C-alpha positions as CSV (number, residue, x, y, z in Angstrom):
1,M,29.9,3.0,47.6
2,I,30.9,1.2,44.5
3,E,28.3,2.6,42.5
4,K,30.0,6.0,43.3
5,L,33.3,4.7,42.5
6,R,32.2,3.6,39.1
7,K,31.1,7.0,38.5
8,G,34.7,8.4,37.7
9,A,38.2,6.4,37.1
10,Y,38.7,3.5,39.4
11,W,41.0,0.9,40.5
12,R,39.6,-2.9,41.0
13,V,41.7,-5.6,42.3
14,R,40.7,-9.2,42.9
15,F,43.1,-12.0,44.2
16,G,42.7,-15.1,46.2
17,P,43.4,-18.8,46.4
18,H,43.0,-20.7,43.0
19,L,40.6,-23.6,42.8
20,V,40.3,-23.8,46.4
21,K,36.9,-24.4,47.7
22,G,35.4,-23.5,51.2
23,E,35.9,-21.4,53.9
24,F,38.7,-21.6,56.0
25,L,39.4,-18.4,57.9
26,S,37.2,-17.0,61.0
27,L,36.2,-13.6,60.7
28,S,38.7,-12.7,63.5
29,E,41.3,-14.3,61.5
30,C,40.3,-12.4,58.4
31,R,40.7,-9.1,60.4
32,E,44.4,-10.2,61.8
33,L,45.1,-11.1,58.3
34,V,44.4,-7.3,57.0
35,E,46.0,-5.8,60.0
36,T,49.3,-8.2,59.7
37,C,49.6,-7.1,56.1
38,Q,49.0,-3.7,55.9
39,V,51.5,-1.7,53.6
40,R,52.4,2.2,54.7
41,L,54.2,3.6,51.8
42,R,52.2,7.0,51.6
43,G,51.3,8.1,54.9
44,W,48.2,5.8,55.5
45,P,47.9,2.2,55.4
46,F,46.6,-0.2,52.5
47,S,44.1,-1.7,53.1
48,F,42.9,1.3,55.3
49,F,40.2,0.8,57.9
50,R,39.2,2.1,61.3
51,P,38.3,-0.7,63.8
52,E,35.1,0.9,64.9
53,N,33.6,1.0,61.4
54,L,34.9,-2.3,59.9
55,D,31.8,-4.4,59.0
56,E,31.9,-8.2,60.1
57,S,28.9,-9.9,58.4
58,D,27.8,-12.1,55.8
59,G,30.8,-14.2,56.0
60,C,33.4,-11.7,55.3
61,I,34.9,-8.3,56.7
62,Q,34.5,-5.3,54.6
63,Y,35.2,-1.6,54.9
64,A,34.0,1.7,53.2
65,H,35.8,5.2,53.3
66,A,34.6,8.2,51.6
67,R,36.0,11.9,51.9
68,K,36.3,14.7,49.2
69,T,39.4,13.5,47.9
70,H,39.2,9.8,48.1
71,K,37.0,6.7,48.0
72,E,37.9,3.4,49.1
73,W,35.9,-0.1,49.6
74,W,37.4,-3.6,50.3
75,R,36.4,-6.9,51.4
76,L,37.9,-10.1,52.6
77,D,35.8,-13.4,52.8
78,R,36.1,-16.3,54.7
79,S,37.6,-18.3,51.9
80,G,40.5,-15.9,51.4
81,R,39.3,-13.8,48.4
82,F,40.2,-10.2,48.4
83,E,38.5,-7.4,46.4
84,H,39.6,-3.8,46.6
85,Y,37.9,-0.7,44.8
86,A,39.6,3.0,45.0
87,S,39.5,6.2,43.2
88,L,42.3,7.7,41.6
89,H,44.6,10.1,43.6
90,E,45.0,12.3,40.3
91,D,41.1,13.0,40.8
92,D,41.4,14.7,43.9
93,P,40.6,18.3,43.5
94,L,43.9,19.6,44.3
95,S,45.8,17.1,43.0
96,R,43.9,17.4,39.5
97,E,44.8,20.9,39.1
98,E,48.5,19.8,40.0
99,F,49.1,17.4,37.4
100,F,47.2,19.5,34.7
101,D,50.0,22.3,35.6
102,A,52.6,19.6,35.1
103,L,51.1,18.5,31.8
104,D,50.8,22.3,30.7
105,M,54.7,22.5,31.6
106,L,55.6,19.5,29.5
107,L,53.7,20.7,26.2
108,D,55.9,22.5,23.8
109,E,55.2,26.3,23.7
110,T,53.5,26.0,20.3
111,A,51.4,23.0,21.3
112,E,47.6,23.6,21.4
113,R,46.3,23.7,25.1
114,D,43.0,22.1,24.3
115,W,42.1,20.6,27.6
116,D,38.8,19.0,26.2
117,N,41.1,16.4,24.7
118,Y,41.9,15.0,27.9
119,S,39.6,13.4,30.1
120,G,42.2,13.5,32.9
121,T,45.7,12.5,33.9
122,A,47.4,9.5,35.1
123,G,50.6,10.0,37.3
124,I,53.2,7.6,36.4
125,S,54.7,7.8,39.9
126,S,51.3,7.3,41.4
127,L,50.2,4.4,39.2
128,L,53.7,2.8,40.0
129,H,53.1,3.6,43.8
130,T,49.5,1.7,43.8
131,I,50.6,-1.3,41.7
132,T,53.7,-1.6,44.4
133,E,51.1,-1.4,47.5
134,Y,49.1,-4.0,46.0
135,F,52.0,-6.3,45.2
136,T,53.5,-5.9,48.7
137,F,50.3,-6.4,50.4
138,L,49.6,-9.5,48.4
139,S,52.9,-10.8,49.1
140,G,52.2,-10.3,53.0
141,Y,49.0,-11.9,52.7
142,V,50.1,-14.9,50.9
143,R,52.6,-15.6,53.5
144,Q,49.8,-15.5,56.4
145,L,47.7,-18.4,54.6
146,P,48.1,-21.9,54.9
147,K,51.1,-23.1,53.1
148,Q,49.4,-25.9,51.3
149,I,47.6,-23.3,49.1
150,D,50.2,-22.9,46.7
151,K,48.3,-21.1,43.8
152,F,46.7,-17.6,43.6
153,S,44.7,-15.8,40.9
154,V,45.4,-12.0,40.6
155,E,43.7,-9.5,38.6
156,I,44.4,-5.7,38.7
157,G,42.3,-3.4,36.6
158,L,42.1,0.4,35.7
159,H,38.7,1.6,34.7
160,G,37.3,4.9,33.3
161,V,40.5,6.1,32.0
162,R,39.6,6.7,28.2
163,G,41.2,10.1,27.1
164,R,43.7,10.2,30.1
165,V,47.3,11.2,29.5
166,L,50.3,10.0,31.6
167,V,52.0,12.8,33.3
168,E,54.5,13.4,36.4
169,T,54.2,16.3,38.7
170,D,57.9,16.0,39.6
171,I,59.4,17.6,36.6
172,E,62.9,17.4,37.7
173,K,62.3,13.6,36.9
174,K,62.5,14.6,33.5
175,W,60.1,12.0,32.2
176,N,59.2,14.4,29.6
177,I,56.4,12.3,28.0
178,I,52.6,12.7,27.1
179,Y,50.8,9.6,25.9
180,K,47.1,9.1,26.0
181,T,45.3,5.9,26.2
182,A,42.2,5.2,23.8
183,L,41.3,2.3,26.2
184,N,38.5,2.8,28.8
185,E,39.7,-0.1,30.7
186,I,43.2,-1.4,31.4
187,K,43.8,-4.8,33.1
188,S,46.7,-7.0,33.8
189,P,45.7,-10.5,32.6
190,E,44.0,-12.5,35.1
191,E,47.1,-14.6,36.3
192,V,47.7,-17.5,38.6
193,F,51.0,-17.3,40.4
194,T,52.9,-19.8,42.8
195,R,53.3,-19.0,46.5
196,Q,56.9,-18.7,45.8
197,E,56.7,-16.3,43.0
198,L,54.6,-13.9,45.0
199,L,56.9,-13.9,47.9
200,E,60.3,-13.9,46.2
201,N,59.3,-11.9,43.2
202,A,56.9,-9.2,44.0
203,D,59.2,-6.2,43.3
204,R,59.4,-7.8,39.3
205,L,55.9,-8.8,39.2
206,T,55.0,-5.2,40.1
207,L,57.1,-3.7,37.4
208,D,55.8,-6.2,34.9
209,T,52.5,-5.1,35.6
210,A,53.0,-1.3,35.4
211,I,54.7,-1.6,32.2
212,H,52.1,-3.4,31.2
213,F,49.6,-0.5,32.2
214,F,52.0,1.9,30.7
215,E,52.0,0.5,27.4
216,N,48.4,0.7,27.2
217,F,48.8,4.5,27.8
218,N,50.6,4.2,24.2
219,W,54.2,4.6,26.4
220,P,56.3,2.6,23.4
221,E,59.2,1.6,25.4
222,P,59.0,2.6,29.6
223,D,62.3,2.7,31.0
224,R,62.3,-0.3,33.3
225,E,65.5,0.5,35.1
226,Q,64.3,4.3,35.8
227,L,61.0,2.6,37.1
228,K,62.7,0.1,39.3
229,E,64.6,3.2,40.7
230,E,61.3,4.9,41.6
231,Q,59.8,1.7,43.0
232,Q,62.9,1.3,45.4
233,R,62.5,4.9,46.5
234,F,59.2,4.2,47.6
235,F,60.5,1.9,50.4
236,R,63.6,3.9,51.3
237,E,61.4,7.4,51.6
238,P,57.9,6.6,52.3
239,I,55.5,9.6,51.9
240,R,54.6,11.3,54.9
241,Y,51.3,13.4,55.3
């Protein structure tokens, strides 16, 4: 599954207790942790799994999910380390057409429509939505682990994105921007956060990380307040499918 994901653009996220050695979770506790921390902001839970297909072996639980429009793989081991891979929503066949239609609407009438200059798109709301899911899940995950674990390593990465442009399908939001990245990988710096930071400041950390990603798409001054308003909307109005 991971090799299939790496053929296109994909997310890779890793987090776990910082400088904590040894296994302290049973496999059943791993499963309970994921079930308890699931986030529902867009019609299906993160991290998604079907109980009958959950793999519980080799000191971890893991799940792979593949369909035409989405691929996802994750694992949680008994030492509390979580890793997640997922394809980009923008690369779903229907979404790809929708995002390029939005890009066409944003371009000036005189602009050249040379789509070969763009390897794909990256939706502003979509990226913010995904990063919000990660930090919301992470906050719940931290709450479930023993309180004596006080520090956590976190790394969020977006891979295979060279030549992609930021775009928004909802033109009424008036983002009106087209910024392209020359980077193939965009990563948040691997950081160490305290339990308190992750429990009390997940929304701020989400925005900090999202803005870091947007700046690496060459968006020079992302509007933090507008992004914050969009983030809050995710919780008020979860997407339903």
